[in-house]
C-alpha positions in Angstrom: 17.5 -7.7 5.2 15.3 -10.6 6.4 14.6 -12.3 9.7 13.5 -15.9 10.4 13.7 -17.5 13.8 11.8 -20.3 15.4 9.7 -22.0 12.7 10.6 -19.0 10.6 11.5 -21.1 7.6 9.1 -20.4 4.7 9.9 -23.5 2.7 12.9 -24.6 0.6 13.9 -26.9 -2.2 13.6 -30.6 -1.5 15.1 -33.0 -4.1 15.4 -30.1 -6.6 11.6 -29.5 -6.5 10.3 -26.4 -5.0 7.8 -26.8 -2.2 5.7 -24.2 -0.4 3.9 -23.6 2.8 0.6 -21.8 3.1 1.4 -18.4 4.7 -0.3 -15.1 5.5 1.5 -12.5 3.5 1.7 -8.8 4.3 3.3 -6.2 2.0 3.5 -2.6 3.4 4.7 0.6 1.7 5.3 4.2 2.7 3.3 6.7 0.6 5.3 9.5 -0.9 8.7 8.3 0.2 10.2 9.7 -3.0 9.5 13.2 -1.9 11.4 12.8 1.4 14.9 13.8 2.2 17.3 11.3 3.7 16.7 12.3 7.3 12.9 12.1 6.9 13.2 8.7 5.1 15.1 7.3 8.0 12.6 8.7 10.5 9.6 7.3 8.7 11.2 3.9 8.2 11.9 3.7 11.9 8.3 4.7 12.6 7.0 2.1 10.2 9.0 -0.7 11.8 7.8 0.4 15.3 4.2 0.4 14.1 4.6 -3.1 12.7 6.2 -4.3 15.9 3.3 -2.9 17.9 0.8 -4.7 15.6 2.7 -8.0 15.9 2.8 -7.8 19.6 -1.0 -7.2 19.8 -1.6 -10.6 18.2 1.0 -12.5 20.0 3.5 -12.8 17.2 7.0 -12.8 18.8 10.1 -11.4 17.1 12.0 -14.1 15.2 9.0 -16.3 14.6 8.2 -14.9 11.1 10.0 -14.0 7.9 10.5 -10.3 7.2 12.2 -8.6 4.4 13.2 -4.9 4.1 12.0 -3.3 0.8 13.6 0.1 1.2 10.4 2.1 1.7 8.4 -0.9 2.6 8.2 -4.3 4.4 7.4 -7.8 3.1 6.3 -10.4 5.7 5.3 -14.1 5.7 3.8 -15.4 9.0 3.7 -18.8 10.5 0.8 -21.0 9.5 -0.4 -21.2 13.1 -1.1 -17.4 13.3 -4.9 -17.0 13.1 -5.7 -14.9 10.0 -8.7 -13.3 11.7 -6.3 -11.7 14.2 -4.3 -10.2 11.3 -7.4 -8.7 9.5 -8.7 -7.6 12.9 -6.6 -6.6 15.9 -3.4 -6.4 13.8 -4.9 -3.7 11.5 -6.5 -1.9 14.3 -3.3 -1.7 16.3 -1.3 -0.6 13.2 -3.9 2.2 12.7 -3.7 3.4 16.3 0.1 3.4 16.2 0.1 5.5 13.1 -2.4 7.9 14.6 -0.3 8.3 17.8 2.9 8.8 15.8 1.4 11.3 13.4 -0.2 13.5 16.0 0.9 17.1 15.3 3.4 16.1 12.5 3.7 18.1 9.3 4.8 15.0 7.4 2.7 12.1 8.7 3.6 8.5 8.1 1.1 7.1 5.7 1.0 3.4 4.7 -0.6 1.2 2.0 -0.9 -2.4 3.1 -1.6 -5.4 0.8 -2.7 -8.7 2.4 -3.0 -12.2 0.9 -2.5 -15.8 1.8 -1.2 -18.8 -0.2 1.7 -21.1 -0.9 5.1 -19.4 -0.3 8.6 -20.7 -0.6 12.0 -19.1 0.0 15.3 -19.1 -1.7 18.6 -17.5 -0.6 17.4 -14.1 -1.8 14.0 -14.0 -0.2 10.3 -15.0 -0.6 8.9 -16.5 -3.8 5.3 -17.3 -4.8 2.2 -16.0 -6.4 0.8 -15.1 -3.0 3.8 -12.7 -2.6 3.3 -11.3 -6.1 -0.4 -10.6 -5.5 0.2 -9.0 -2.1 2.7 -6.6 -3.8 0.2 -5.8 -6.6 -2.6 -5.1 -4.1 -0.4 -2.7 -2.1 0.8 -0.9 -5.3 -2.6 -1.0 -7.1 -3.8 2.2 -8.8 -7.0 2.4 -6.7 -4.9 2.2 -3.4 -2.6 4.9 -4.7 -5.5 7.0 -5.8 -7.1 6.8 -2.4 -4.0 8.0 -0.7 -3.1 10.7 -3.3 -6.6 12.2 -3.3 -7.5 11.9 0.4 -4.5 13.3 2.4 -6.3 12.9 5.7 -6.2 9.1 5.4 -3.1 7.5 7.0 -3.8 3.8 6.2 -5.4 1.9 3.5 -5.6 -1.9 3.6 -6.2 -4.0 0.4 -7.0 -7.7 0.8 -7.3 -10.4 -1.9 -10.6 -11.7 -2.9 -9.8 -15.1 -1.4 -8.8 -13.5 1.9 -12.0 -11.5 2.0 -14.3 -14.4 1.2 -12.6 -16.9 3.5 -11.6 -14.7 6.5 -12.9 -11.1 6.5 -16.5 -11.9 5.4 -16.9 -14.1 8.5 -16.3 -11.0 10.7 -15.0 -11.2 14.3 -13.6 -8.8 16.8 -12.1 -5.7 15.1 -13.2 -7.1 11.7 -15.8 -5.0 9.8 -16.6 -6.8 6.5 -19.3 -4.2 5.7 -16.7 -1.5 5.7 -14.8 -3.0 2.8 -15.5 -2.3 -0.9 -14.5 -4.3 -4.0 -12.5 -3.0 -7.0 -10.8 -4.6 -9.9 -7.0 -4.7 -9.9 -5.4 -4.7 -13.4 -1.6 -4.4 -13.2 0.9 -6.3 -15.3 -0.3 -9.9 -15.4 -2.8 -9.4 -12.6 -6.5 -9.0 -13.3 -8.4 -9.8 -10.1 -10.9 -8.5 -7.6 -9.6 -7.0 -4.4 -11.2 -5.5 -1.3 -10.3 -2.1 0.1 -10.6 -0.9 3.7 -9.8 2.4 5.5 -10.0 2.0 9.3 -12.7 4.1 11.1 -14.5 4.7 7.8 -17.8 3.1 6.7 -16.3 2.7 3.2 -13.1 3.7 1.3 -13.5 6.4 -1.3 -13.9 4.3 -4.5 -16.2 4.6 -7.5 -17.1 1.7 -9.8 -15.9 -1.9 -10.0 -12.4 -0.9 -11.0 -12.1 1.8 -8.3 -11.8 4.4 -11.1 -13.0 7.9 -10.9 -15.3 8.8 -13.8 -14.1 11.2 -16.5 -14.1 14.8 -15.5 -17.7 16.1 -15.3 -19.4 12.8 -15.5 -21.3 10.9 -12.9 -20.7 7.3 -11.9 -21.9 4.7 -14.4 -25.5 3.6 -14.0 -25.8 0.8 -11.5 -22.4 1.6 -10.0 -23.2 4.2 -7.2 -20.3 6.0 -5.5 -19.3 4.4 -2.2 -20.2 6.2 1.0 -17.9 9.0 1.8 -16.8 9.5 -1.9 -16.5 13.1 -2.9 -18.6 13.9 -6.0 -16.7 14.3 -9.3 -15.7 17.8 -10.3 -18.6 19.4 -12.2 -21.1 16.7 -11.3 -24.6 18.1 -11.1 -26.4 18.2 -7.7 -30.1 18.4 -7.9 -32.8 19.2 -5.3 -32.3 20.5 -1.8 -30.6 17.3 -0.5 -27.2 15.8 -1.4 -26.8 13.9 -4.6 -27.3 10.3 -3.7 -25.3 8.9 -6.7 -28.2 6.6 -7.5 -28.0 6.9 -11.3 -28.3 9.5 -13.9 -31.2 12.0 -13.9 -34.1 10.8 -16.0 -34.6 12.7 -19.2 -37.7 14.9 -19.2 -40.5 14.0 -21.6 -41.5 16.9 -23.7 -40.8 20.5 -22.8 -41.1 22.5 -19.6 -43.7 21.5 -17.0 -45.9 23.6 -14.7 -46.8 22.4 -11.2 -49.8 23.9 -9.2 -49.6 23.4 -5.5 -52.4 24.1 -3.1 -51.5 25.0 0.5 -48.1 25.2 2.0 -45.2 23.8 0.0 -42.9 21.9 2.4 -39.2 21.8 1.6 -38.4 18.1 2.4 -34.6 17.5 2.8 -33.4 14.9 0.3 -36.3 15.1 -2.2 -35.4 15.8 -5.9 -37.7 17.0 -8.7 -36.5 15.8 -12.0 -37.3 17.8 -15.2 -37.8 21.5 -15.9 -40.6 23.7 -14.6 -41.7 27.3 -14.9 -42.8 28.2 -11.4 -44.6 27.3 -8.2 -47.4 29.5 -6.9 -49.2 29.3 -3.5 -52.8 30.2 -4.3 -54.7 28.4 -1.5 -56.6 26.3 -4.0 -58.1 29.3 -5.8 -58.3 29.4 -9.5 -55.1 30.8 -11.0 -56.9 33.7 -12.9 -58.5 34.9 -9.6 -55.4 34.8 -7.5 -53.6 38.1 -6.7 -50.3 38.9 -8.4 -47.4 36.7 -7.5 -45.3 37.7 -4.5 -41.6 37.1 -4.4 -40.8 33.7 -3.0 -37.8 32.6 -1.0 -35.6 31.1 -3.6 -35.4 29.5 -7.1 -35.4 26.0 -8.4 -33.5 24.8 -11.4 -34.7 22.1 -13.7 -32.2 19.3 -14.3 -33.5 18.0 -17.6 -32.0 18.7 -20.9 -33.1 22.1 -22.3 -34.9 23.0 -19.1 -34.5 26.6 -17.9 -34.6 28.0 -14.4 -38.0 28.7 -12.8 -38.7 31.1 -9.9 -40.6 29.8 -6.9 -43.4 32.1 -5.9 -45.5 32.1 -2.7 -45.5 33.3 0.9 -45.2 29.8 2.5 -42.3 29.5 4.9 -39.7 26.8 4.2 -39.0 24.3 6.9 
């Protein structure tokens, strides 16, 4: 099913040669629709259309002024050239998110959407929309990183993926409701597509992605050196966390040189949140600056420290200094 009203034509064939018009293209898809029964499918489809209508209304796009196709558990849209793209990546996304949040309040099976956005030349035949811009919007929506975000982060109801062209020419300039710093890039490799794309989860400083391809590292491994995890990313299973603060994901732990090390600390030892000691050590003693062989026997400290270097064992922290 499609709709095209005033200026809703998206191009056609002139003299047997295809022509196209530059359009903003949106491809939306319901997550997990294959697990729903018929009644729930109908309910979520109705909610998806209502959320899209709210978003159109918020940017002044009237019914019948754009081309829209039903894709079963999704929607394909091509907008008129005079619709400002900044509104679509700004207020349109924000309104869609708010509509989803209102609909999902208290629901056991929330409506969750993946959205692909692109712009480019589009034409139309009697069956629907045609063009590489349409193909890429669909690839963005169905990309493995987008699916992984939704599969592994069930509290997220909306992920938006925009093409590299759209990010560089529209999103990066910012604007009202547009947060370019909250996007992260990942590589899309699907069928004939091999391109960069930009991922965004509304109300989050960054989507949960790791690496240029948006891939999680193999089980038990950290992110590759030089490719820190994006903000908000959960650490991979089995990944080591060192020190008293959270692992920052800023590269692998340096290998220790030689064997275990011994550190002598005079005065109180302050536990500074976020600091990390790399390498193994045998113990920490508070001796007030006195020579070690004149110090009284060690008293039990308040915890233990583990070395993070290869071959390093665990050392017990000794001393009576209070931790802060």
